[in-house]
N, C-alpha and C positions, 0 to 999 in steps of 0.2 A: 338314421337308425331304422332297421327293419322292424316290422310289427312282430310281436311274439304272442303266443297264446298261453293263457294261464287259466287254471280252473279255480273257481270260487264257489263255495256253497252259499246259495242265496235263499232266504225264506220264500216259501211258495207264494205268499201274498204279494211280495215284491216282484216276483217273476210274473205274476198275473197282471200287476199294474204296468210293468214294462211292456208286456205283450200287447196289452190294450192300447197303451200310448203309441207303440210302434204301428199297430194296425190303423189307428186314427190319423196319425201324422204322416205315415208313409216312410218314416225313417226306420232304420234297422235298430233292433235291440242292442246290437254291438256298438252302434254309434252313441246311444244313450249311456251305456255302461262305460265306454271310454271317456266320454265327457264328464260323467260323474266322478270317475277316478281322478281325472286331471284336476277338476275343481277341488276335490277333497284333498288331494296331495298339496295343492297350493295353500289351502287352509291349514293343514298339518304343519307345513314348513313355516308359515307365518307364526303359528302358535309356538312352535319350537324356538324360533328366533326370538320371539318376545320373552319366552321363559329364560333364555340366556341373558338378555338385557336386564330383566328383573333380578336374576341371581347376581349379576355384576353390580347392579345398583345397591343391592342389599349387602354385598361384600365390600362396598366402597371402591370398587375398581372403575366405576363410571359415576358421573355426576350429571345433574340436570341444571338447566339455566332457564330463567323466565323468558318467555317469548318476547316480551317488551325489550329486554336487554339485547337479545340477538337482533331484533329489528332495528334498534337504535344503532348498534355497532355496524350494521350493514347499510345504514342509511335508508331503511325502508319505512321509517316512521313518518307519517304525514302530519301528525299532531305534535307541534313543538312543545306542548305543555306536558307531554308524557315522558 
């Protein structure tokens, strides 16, 4: 996929921090902005996916099981007393 340019309004204090970091590190402002967007999108996607699971649990469409039960069923339990 090719790179695309987008315009985003950024508060001046953040632009100043980015410019300072860029100057000190030798990395471009664009590289920091791209990395920040990438990491933030991952967090947003995780949050969205978790909200769907919670909604499904609350609606009774999904259930949970104790970890000990799953470990026992898969033979992963080292303690025979559990």
